[in-house]
Each structure stands twice: as C-alpha cells, then as structure tokens.
C-alpha positions in Angstrom: 9.2 -3.4 -3.3 6.3 -3.7 -0.8 5.0 -7.2 -0.7 3.3 -7.5 2.6 1.7 -5.1 5.1 -0.7 -4.8 8.1 -3.8 -2.9 9.1 -4.8 -3.6 12.7 -6.5 -0.3 13.7 -10.3 -0.3 14.2 -12.6 1.2 11.6 -13.7 4.3 13.6 -10.1 5.3 14.2 -9.4 5.0 10.5 -12.5 7.0 9.5 -11.5 9.8 11.9 -8.0 10.0 10.4 -8.9 9.6 6.7 -12.4 11.0 6.6 -14.2 8.4 4.5 -17.5 6.6 4.3 -17.5 2.8 4.5 -20.0 0.1 4.9 -19.2 -3.4 6.0 -16.9 -5.2 8.4 -13.2 -4.6 8.8 -11.2 -7.3 10.6 -7.7 -6.6 11.8 -5.1 -7.9 9.3 -1.6 -8.9 10.4 -0.1 -10.2 7.2 -1.8 -8.8 4.1 -0.4 -10.4 0.9 -0.8 -9.8 -2.9 -4.1 -11.0 -4.5 -5.9 -10.4 -1.2 -8.5 -7.6 -0.5 -7.2 -4.4 0.9 -8.9 -1.2 2.2 -8.5 1.7 -0.2 -9.9 5.3 -0.1 -11.1 6.9 -3.4 -13.2 10.0 -4.2 -16.6 9.4 -5.8 -18.8 12.4 -6.6 -16.8 14.6 -4.3 -16.9 12.2 -1.3 -14.2 10.0 0.1 -15.3 6.4 0.0 -13.7 3.3 1.5 -13.5 0.3 -0.8 -12.1 -3.2 -0.7 -10.0 -3.9 -3.8 -7.8 -6.8 -4.8 -4.1 -6.1 -4.5 -2.4 -6.4 -7.9 -3.5 -4.0 -10.5 -5.3 -5.3 -13.6 -5.2 -2.6 -16.4 -8.5 -1.9 -18.1 -7.1 -3.2 -21.3 -5.9 -6.5 -20.0 -7.0 -9.7 -21.7 -7.3 -11.5 -18.3 -6.8 -10.8 -14.7 -3.7 -12.9 -14.2 -1.5 -9.9 -15.0 -2.4 -8.5 -11.6 0.1 -10.9 -9.9 2.9 -8.9 -11.5 1.4 -5.5 -10.7 1.5 -5.3 -6.9 3.9 -2.3 -7.1 4.5 0.6 -9.4 7.9 2.4 -9.4 7.6 6.1 -8.7 10.3 6.9 -11.2 8.4 5.5 -14.2 4.8 5.4 -13.0 3.7 8.1 -15.5 5.5 6.3 -18.4 4.5 2.6 -18.1 1.4 1.6 -20.1 0.1 -0.5 -17.1 0.0 2.5 -14.8 0.0 5.7 -16.9 -3.8 5.9 -17.1 -4.4 5.2 -13.5 -1.8 7.8 -12.4 -3.7 10.4 -14.3 -7.2 9.6 -13.2 -7.4 6.7 -10.7 -5.3 7.4 -7.6 -6.2 6.1 -4.2 -5.0 5.8 -0.6 -4.2 2.3 0.6 -4.6 2.3 4.3 -2.0 0.5 6.5 -0.3 0.7 9.9 2.9 -1.2 9.1 4.8 -3.0 6.3 7.3 -5.8 6.2 10.7 -6.2 4.5 13.2 -9.0 4.6 17.0 -8.9 5.1 19.1 -11.6 3.7 21.4 -13.2 6.4 23.2 -16.0 4.6 20.6 -18.5 3.5 18.0 -17.0 5.7 15.6 -14.0 5.1 14.8 -12.2 8.3 11.6 -10.2 8.4 11.3 -6.7 9.9 8.2 -4.6 10.4 8.2 -0.8 9.8 5.7 1.6 11.3 5.4 5.3 12.1 7.3 6.2 15.2 4.0 6.8 17.1 2.4 3.7 15.7 -0.5 5.6 14.0 -2.1 4.3 10.7 -0.9 5.9 7.5 -1.8 6.1 3.8 0.2 4.6 1.1 0.1 6.1 -2.4 -1.9 3.8 -4.6 -3.4 3.5 -8.0 -6.6 1.6 -8.9 -8.4 0.3 -12.0 -11.7 -1.3 -12.9 -11.5 -4.2 -15.2 -14.6 -5.6 -16.9 -14.1 -9.4 -16.9 -16.4 -12.3 -17.7 -17.6 -12.4 -14.1 -18.3 -8.7 -13.9 -16.3 -5.6 -12.9 -13.1 -6.2 -10.8 -11.5 -3.3 -8.9 -7.8 -3.7 -8.2 -4.9 -1.6 -6.9 -1.2 -1.3 -6.7 1.2 0.4 -4.2 3.7 3.0 -5.5 7.3 2.5 -4.2 10.3 4.8 -4.1 13.9 4.8 -3.0 14.3 3.6 0.6 15.1 6.1 3.4 18.1 5.5 5.6 16.1 3.3 8.1 14.5 1.0 5.5 17.7 1.0 3.4 19.4 -1.1 6.1 17.0 -3.9 5.1 15.8 -3.2 1.5 16.5 -0.6 -1.2 12.9 0.3 -1.9 9.9 1.3 0.3 6.3 2.2 -0.2 5.4 5.9 -0.6 3.8 7.1 2.6 1.7 10.2 1.9 1.5 12.9 4.6 -2.0 14.0 5.4 -1.7 17.4 3.7 -1.1 15.5 0.4 -4.2 13.3 0.6 -6.7 15.8 -0.9 -4.7 16.5 -4.1 -3.7 12.9 -4.5 -7.3 11.8 -4.5 -8.6 14.6 -6.7 -9.4 12.9 -10.1 -9.5 16.3 -11.8 -5.8 16.9 -11.0 -3.7 15.4 -13.8 -0.4 17.4 -13.6 2.0 14.4 -13.6 5.1 16.5 -12.7 3.3 18.0 -9.7 2.0 14.6 -8.6 5.4 13.0 -8.9 6.7 15.5 -6.3 4.6 13.6 -3.8 6.4 10.3 -4.3 9.3 10.8 -1.8 10.8 8.7 0.9 9.2 9.2 4.2 11.6 10.7 6.8 13.5 8.1 8.7 13.3 9.9 12.0 9.5 9.6 11.9 9.6 5.8 11.6 10.7 2.8 13.5 11.5 -0.8 12.7 11.8 -4.1 14.6 12.5 -7.7 13.8 9.4 -10.0 13.8 8.8 -13.7 13.7 9.3 -15.9 10.6 5.6 -16.5 10.9 5.1 -13.6 8.4 7.1 -15.5 5.8 3.9 -17.4 4.9 0.8 -15.5 3.9 -1.2 -18.3 5.5 -0.3 -16.9 8.9 -2.5 -13.9 9.6 -2.3 -13.7 13.4 -1.3 -11.1 16.0 2.0 -12.9 16.7 3.2 -11.7 13.2 3.6 -8.1 14.5 5.1 -8.9 17.9 8.8 -8.0 18.2 11.3 -10.9 18.7 13.9 -10.7 21.4 17.1 -8.8 20.5 20.0 -11.1 19.8 
C-alpha cells in the first residue's frame, strides 16, 4: 500500500515539470496522510489544472463520505473491476504529485520507516483516480493512489508500491476520452529499482501529527 508521502518542491518547479495551472498557496509537506488535502493534476476543457483533493476516494454513489477512509489505495490488478474504482478508471484519472513516499519494515515489535525517492530526487507523478461526490455540504472531490507489486528496492521493505508514471505516460493517463482499460493497465507497472533510492528516516513520521522537515532527514546508519 501507500499510506504516507511527501511533496516539498516549490510550486514553480512543479508547474514546469507537469505543465498545469494552479491558483493558491502550496506549502511544503513532509508527512502527508490519508484524509488530508493533496495536490492533483486533472484535465479540464483540454487544459491541465492543479487541484487540492481529499485523499481517500468517495465514489459518486456513496451514501456518506466515511467510505473514503478505506479507499486511499486501489490495486492495479483489479482497478477496472471493483465497483468503487471502475468508473473513475474509465473517466476520472489524475496525477498525484509527490517527491517521496514512506514504507515501514517490521523489526520485531518495531516498525522502522523508510523514505523512497527518485535517484535524482526530482518530483514525480503517482497514478491516481478521482471522484466528485455530492454531499449535504456541497461537492467533495477526493482521490486514491493506485498501487502495484513492489520492485526489488521497495520489496525489501514492503510488497506493494505506488505506481509512478513516467512523463511520456502523463498525457494519455489524463485524457478523459481514452477509456481502453487494457491499454491503460499497461501503465500500471513497478518503477525501475535502479532509478530510485531509499533511506531510513526518523520515527517522527509514524505520527501524522508530525509534518516537519526532520521527517525526511536520513538517520545515521547502524
């Protein structure tokens, strides 16, 4: 699964990489957790637009928004089959912008956190789905991160990883007129291990209350 990630790059750098329009502030985030707002990129009227959405997908047919807590991830193997994700996979795909994600390794009674980034440290796009739910307080836009089998690097810590989309896939992934499920599922591959790095980080990240730069700093090797 992917249950925590980071986005510390400044807005101008992200816009240069992902070519989207966005209005509003964007603070660095060192420990993004489910139910919080995340930066997504969608296509509206042929233009890429950055939007803040709540992490945890609420299907359009849901009776209430509490279901979102169980919908932070969608498995790549069944994303086109599950009722919760099938509609969004056809019509509502997005990029979820990040520059790192966390996974935990069990060591006895402890869970030791690690951060994964691209080898060069650049921001990247996670394959996401989004939905708009019409609730009693008005429309709510939510999203989920698609996961796949871990590559060799991540597998040392966890058996799943988020799908990182290479830049040449962004256009097709965002195209709402493209609904060929078999073709789209070919995008949902493990990112190459040799193009990533990992390092152990502080247990500070274990609590979503801690959203500080110390969360991404490497701990000393043991």
